[in-house]
C-alpha positions as CSV (number, residue, x, y, z in Angstrom):
1,M,19.1,-1.3,-4.3
2,K,22.4,-2.7,-5.5
3,P,22.7,-3.5,-9.2
4,S,23.2,-7.2,-8.6
5,K,20.0,-7.3,-6.5
6,L,18.1,-5.4,-9.2
7,V,19.2,-7.9,-11.8
8,C,18.1,-10.8,-9.6
9,H,14.8,-9.0,-8.9
10,L,14.2,-8.4,-12.6
11,N,15.0,-12.0,-13.5
12,T,12.8,-13.5,-10.8
13,K,9.8,-11.1,-10.5
14,H,9.6,-9.7,-14.1
15,P,11.0,-12.3,-16.5
16,N,8.8,-11.1,-19.3
17,V,10.7,-7.7,-19.5
18,K,14.2,-8.9,-18.8
19,T,15.2,-8.9,-22.5
20,K,13.8,-5.4,-23.1
21,P,16.4,-2.7,-24.1
22,L,17.4,0.1,-21.7
23,E,15.3,2.7,-23.6
24,F,12.2,0.7,-22.6
25,F,13.0,1.3,-18.9
26,K,13.9,4.9,-19.5
27,R,10.5,5.5,-21.1
28,K,8.8,3.8,-18.2
29,L,10.6,5.9,-15.7
30,K,9.8,9.1,-17.6
31,G,6.1,8.1,-17.7
32,L,6.1,7.4,-14.0
33,N,7.8,10.8,-13.2
34,H,5.2,12.5,-15.4
35,Q,2.3,10.8,-13.6
36,R,3.7,11.9,-10.2
37,T,4.1,15.4,-11.4
38,V,0.5,15.5,-12.6
39,V,-0.9,14.1,-9.3
40,V,1.2,16.5,-7.2
41,Q,0.0,19.5,-9.3
42,I,-3.7,18.5,-8.8
43,V,-3.5,18.4,-5.0
44,P,-3.0,21.8,-3.3
45,L,-0.3,21.4,-0.8
46,S,0.6,24.9,0.3
47,D,1.8,25.3,3.9
48,N,-1.5,27.1,4.7
49,T,-3.6,24.3,3.3
50,I,-1.8,21.6,5.2
51,Q,-1.9,23.6,8.4
52,R,-5.6,24.4,8.0
53,R,-6.4,20.7,7.3
54,I,-4.5,19.5,10.3
55,S,-6.2,22.1,12.5
56,D,-9.6,21.2,11.2
57,M,-9.0,17.5,11.9
58,A,-7.7,18.3,15.4
59,I,-10.8,20.4,16.2
60,D,-13.1,17.6,14.8
61,V,-11.4,14.9,16.9
62,R,-11.5,17.2,20.0
63,D,-15.2,17.8,19.5
64,Q,-15.9,14.1,19.1
65,V,-14.0,13.2,22.3
66,I,-15.8,16.0,24.3
67,E,-19.2,14.7,23.1
68,K,-18.3,11.1,24.1
69,I,-17.1,12.3,27.5
70,K,-20.3,14.2,28.1
71,E,-22.3,11.1,27.2
72,S,-20.4,8.8,29.5
73,T,-21.4,7.8,32.9
74,F,-17.9,7.4,34.4
75,V,-14.9,9.7,33.8
76,S,-11.4,9.5,35.2
77,L,-8.8,12.3,34.9
78,Q,-5.0,12.0,35.4
79,F,-2.6,14.9,35.0
80,D,1.2,14.9,34.9
81,E,3.7,17.7,34.5
82,S,7.4,17.5,33.9
83,T,10.2,19.6,32.6
84,D,12.2,18.6,29.6
85,I,15.9,19.0,29.1
86,V,15.7,22.6,27.9
87,G,13.6,23.6,30.9
88,C,10.2,23.8,29.1
89,A,7.2,22.5,31.1
90,Q,5.3,19.6,29.5
91,F,1.8,19.0,30.7
92,V,-0.2,15.8,29.9
93,A,-3.8,15.1,30.7
94,F,-5.2,11.5,30.4
95,V,-9.0,11.1,30.3
96,R,-10.6,7.7,30.6
97,F,-14.3,7.3,30.2
98,E,-16.9,4.7,29.4
99,S,-18.1,4.7,25.9
100,K,-21.5,3.3,24.8
101,E,-19.9,2.2,21.5
102,R,-18.2,-1.2,21.6
103,N,-14.6,-1.5,20.3
104,T,-14.0,2.2,20.6
105,I,-10.5,3.2,21.7
106,L,-9.8,6.8,22.4
């Protein structure tokens, strides 16, 4: 944000701190950075952890959709294949089915 807009924001949104010295804001920034560091250190975010969580969620969603399809009375399938600009085939499958739950969009 531009300094002029920061001053305007400070004066309009935070008038109670506009007279504070610069050191006050530096301490606040240091405290916020420390809080972020603590939060990031608590949550394990290794590549393997993230990949495993994404994979687990994908498997769970897939299993839920398969169960709903098995329970449905009507099912419609649509397939499409095309080639992208680098010559790699892209395959898409659309599945429409009737769900017993209301307001369910899958």
